[in-house]
C-alpha positions in Angstrom: -15.4 -52.6 -15.5 -12.9 -49.9 -17.8 -15.9 -47.8 -17.9 -16.4 -47.5 -14.0 -12.9 -47.2 -13.5 -12.7 -44.1 -16.2 -15.5 -42.7 -14.7 -13.8 -43.2 -10.8 -11.1 -41.4 -12.4 -13.0 -38.5 -14.1 -14.9 -38.0 -10.4 -11.6 -38.1 -8.6 -9.5 -35.6 -11.0 -13.0 -33.3 -10.7 -13.0 -33.7 -7.0 -9.3 -32.9 -6.7 -9.8 -29.6 -9.4 -12.6 -28.1 -7.1 -10.7 -28.7 -3.8 -7.9 -27.2 -4.4 -9.6 -24.1 -6.3 -8.3 -24.7 -9.8 -11.5 -25.2 -11.3 -13.5 -22.5 -9.5 -10.9 -19.6 -9.9 -9.0 -19.1 -13.3 -5.0 -18.2 -12.7 -5.7 -14.5 -14.3 -7.7 -13.5 -11.2 -4.8 -13.2 -8.9 -2.6 -11.5 -11.9 -5.5 -9.1 -12.3 -5.9 -8.4 -8.9 -2.7 -7.6 -8.5 -2.4 -5.7 -11.8 -5.3 -4.0 -10.6 -3.4 -2.9 -7.1 -0.3 -2.2 -9.1 -2.4 0.5 -11.2 -4.1 2.0 -8.1 -0.5 2.5 -6.9 1.2 4.1 -9.5 -2.1 6.5 -9.6 -1.5 6.8 -6.1 2.5 7.6 -6.4 1.7 10.1 -9.7 -0.9 12.1 -7.4 1.6 12.5 -4.4 4.5 13.6 -6.7 2.4 16.4 -8.2 2.7 18.1 -4.8 6.4 17.9 -4.7 7.8 21.2 -2.8 4.2 21.9 -1.2 5.1 23.4 2.0 5.0 21.6 5.6 2.5 22.8 8.4 1.7 20.9 11.5 -1.8 20.2 11.7 -2.5 21.1 8.2 -6.1 21.0 8.1 -7.5 18.3 5.5 -8.6 18.5 2.2 -6.4 21.6 1.3 -3.0 21.4 -1.1 -1.4 24.6 0.2 0.6 22.8 2.7 0.6 19.4 4.6 1.5 17.7 7.4 2.6 14.0 7.0 -1.4 12.2 7.2 -3.0 15.2 6.0 -0.9 14.6 3.1 -1.2 10.8 2.9 -4.9 11.4 3.4 -5.6 13.6 0.5 -4.0 11.5 -2.1 -5.6 8.1 -1.1 -8.6 10.2 -1.1 -7.8 11.6 -4.7 -7.8 7.8 -5.4 -10.9 6.3 -4.1 -9.3 5.4 -0.6 -10.6 6.9 2.5 -7.8 6.7 5.4 -8.1 8.3 9.0 -6.9 11.8 9.8 -3.7 10.9 11.9 -0.7 9.1 11.3 -1.3 6.6 14.3 -4.7 5.6 13.1 -3.4 4.8 9.8 -1.4 2.6 11.1 -4.1 0.3 11.8 -6.0 0.4 8.9 -5.2 -2.6 6.1 -2.8 -5.3 6.5 0.5 -5.3 8.0 3.8 -5.9 5.9 6.8 -6.6 6.8 10.0 -4.4 5.7 11.1 -6.7 3.1 8.1 -7.0 1.2 7.1 -3.6 0.9 5.3 -2.7 -2.1 4.7 1.0 -4.0 1.9 2.3 -2.6 2.4 0.7 1.1 2.2 3.4 3.7 5.3 3.5 5.9 5.4 4.5 9.3 8.0 5.9 11.9 8.9 6.3 15.7 7.2 4.9 18.4 4.7 5.8 19.4 4.0 6.4 15.8 3.6 10.2 14.5 5.0 10.2 11.0 4.0 8.3 7.6 4.8 8.3 4.1 4.2 6.4 0.8 6.2 3.8 -0.1 7.3 4.3 -4.1 9.8 1.7 -4.5 13.6 1.2 -4.8 14.1 1.7 -1.2 12.4 5.4 -1.2 9.0 7.0 0.3 7.1 10.3 -0.7 6.4 12.2 2.3 6.3 16.0 4.1 8.2 17.0 7.0 10.0 20.0 7.6 12.0 22.7 5.0 11.7 20.7 2.1 8.0 20.3 2.2 6.5 17.1 -0.1 9.9 15.4 -1.4 11.3 11.9 -1.9 13.2 10.4 0.9 15.3 7.1 0.9 14.5 4.9 3.5 17.8 3.3 4.2 19.4 6.1 5.0 20.5 6.0 8.9 18.0 8.6 10.5 14.9 7.0 8.8 16.2 3.5 8.7 16.5 3.6 12.5 13.0 5.2 13.3 11.0 2.9 10.9 8.2 1.6 12.9 6.0 -0.5 10.3 3.7 -0.8 7.2 0.5 -1.3 6.2 -1.1 -2.3 2.7 -4.2 -0.4 2.1 -4.1 -1.5 -1.7 
């Protein structure tokens, strides 16, 4: 009887672990995926910062680096890091997964206006890198009154 009880308990424990996934997926997998996304985000932000000050040009063609508009900038930076994005900000706002503003992570795409017609890359600490007007590629505070009032949504593609 004692052996039977131990066997039943052992089987129950194994089944419980399998049903919760603990026996099949090591805890480090989630950390590794998170670390990988974090590393990719750092690479994206580093690439974007390389173009600080490059002039803004509405409708700038894809793939050039002498000028950008907001979506050619995000498309170029992500492509340099192995991630394909559509050409315009409205199309970019439909890829990846929705992210609430209070859960933004570096590397997320942030979108403005309704309908959407501006995009930037969240870099952390309430800031994004984007391009518009006379500053060209610049770092902007999302919580400044203008950007805060025009914020629309965010997407995670990493």
